[in-house]
TIDREN-860771 format. One record per residue (C-alpha): residue in three letters; y, x, z. Coordinates in steps of 0.25 Angstrom, whole numbers, padded with zeros to 4 digits. Each point is the difference from the previous one (the first is absolute). Layout:
BEGIN
R type    py    px    pz
R  ALA     Y     X     Z
...
//
This chain:
BEGIN
R type    py    px    pz
R  MET  0717  0713 -0161
R  SER  0011 -0006 -0009
R  VAL  0014 -0002  0005
R  THR  0010 -0012 -0004
R  PRO  0015 -0002  0002
R  ALA -0004 -0011  0009
R  ASP -0007  0010  0010
R  TRP  0013  0006  0002
R  ASP  0007 -0013  0003
R  ARG -0011 -0003  0010
R  ARG  0003  0014  0006
R  VAL  0015 -0002  0001
R  THR -0002 -0014  0005
R  ALA -0009  0004  0011
R  LEU  0009  0011  0003
R  SER  0013 -0009  0002
R  GLU -0008 -0009  0009
R  LYS -0002  0012  0009
R  LEU  0015  0001  0001
R  PRO  0008 -0005  0011
R  ASP  0006 -0015 -0003
R  ARG  0014  0005 -0004
R  ALA -0005  0012 -0009
R  ARG -0011 -0009 -0006
R  ARG  0010 -0012 -0004
R  ALA  0010  0011 -0006
R  VAL -0011  0005 -0009
R  ASP -0006 -0014 -0003
R  TRP  0015 -0003 -0004
R  LEU  0000  0012 -0008
R  ARG -0013 -0003 -0007
R  GLU  0006 -0013 -0006
R  PRO  0001  0000 -0015
R  SER  0014 -0004  0000
R  ARG  0004  0013  0007
R  PHE -0003  0010 -0012
R  TRP  0014  0006  0000
R  ILE  0000  0003  0015
R  ARG -0014  0005  0000
R  LEU  0003  0008 -0013
R  GLY  0012  0006  0007
R  ALA -0007  0003  0013
R  ALA -0012  0006 -0007
R  ILE  0009  0010 -0008
R  LEU  0007  0004  0012
R  PHE -0012  0002  0008
R  ILE -0006  0008 -0012
R  LEU  0012  0009 -0001
R  GLY  0000  0002  0015
R  GLY -0014  0005  0000
R  ILE  0004  0009 -0011
R  PHE  0011  0006  0009
R  SER -0010  0002  0011
R  ILE  0006  0013  0005
R  LEU  0013 -0008  0005
R  PRO  0000 -0006  0015
R  VAL -0006 -0014  0001
R  LEU -0005  0000 -0014
R  GLY -0014  0004 -0001
R  LEU -0013  0000 -0009
R  TRP -0003 -0014  0007
R  MET  0011 -0007 -0008
R  LEU -0007  0003 -0014
R  PRO -0013 -0008  0002
R  LEU  0009 -0011  0006
R  GLY  0009  0000 -0012
R  LEU -0013  0000 -0010
R  ALA -0006 -0011  0008
R  LEU  0013 -0009  0000
R  LEU  0001  0003 -0016
R  SER -0015 -0004 -0002
R  GLN  0004 -0014  0004
R  ASP  0006  0000 -0014
R  VAL -0008  0010 -0008
R  PRO -0015 -0004  0001
R  ALA -0004  0013 -0006
R  LEU  0004  0007  0013
R  LYS -0008 -0008  0008
R  VAL -0014  0005 -0004
R  PRO  0004  0016  0001
R  LEU  0005 -0005  0015
R  GLU -0012 -0006  0004
R  HIS -0007  0012 -0005
R  ALA  0009  0009  0009
R  ALA -0002 -0009  0012
R  ARG -0015  0000 -0001
R  TRP  0000  0016 -0001
R  LEU  0010  0001  0012
R  GLU -0010 -0009  0008
R  ARG -0013  0008 -0004
R  THR  0009  0013  0003
R  TRP  0004 -0005  0014
R  ALA -0013 -0004  0003
R  ARG -0006  0013 -0003
R  LEU  0011  0008  0008
R  ALA -0002 -0009  0011
R  ALA -0015  0002  0000
R  TRP  0000  0015 -0001
R  TRP  0011  0000  0012
R  ARG -0010 -0008  0008
R  ARG -0011  0010 -0003
R  ARG  0009  0012  0002
R  PHE  0007 -0004  0013
R  GLY -0008 -0012  0006
R  SER  0004 -0014  0002
R  SER  0014 -0003  0004
R  ASP -0006 -0008  0011
R  ARG  0001  0011  0011
R  PRO  0009  0000  0011
//
């Protein structure tokens, strides 16, 4: 199955639509082409925060967020990020299926 940069754009748009209204508006504002320098600065700070994840508050969650912001302006990042997102979805589904087989449904009281 071929992956295109548009797949990543659709994923980001779909995820931003699931955010609360205030956060969605902030993400949409940040994704506007005229916000390049703000987006670049935020991406660099998130990536640096992800690198220094041993410190309190900073964590590995910041690294993919910084890369996602950077991908808005570096199209070459979109396909690898989409591949990583699909791999994470498959891995999560396998882990959830294993968990259900091993421990049963979580519907129990």
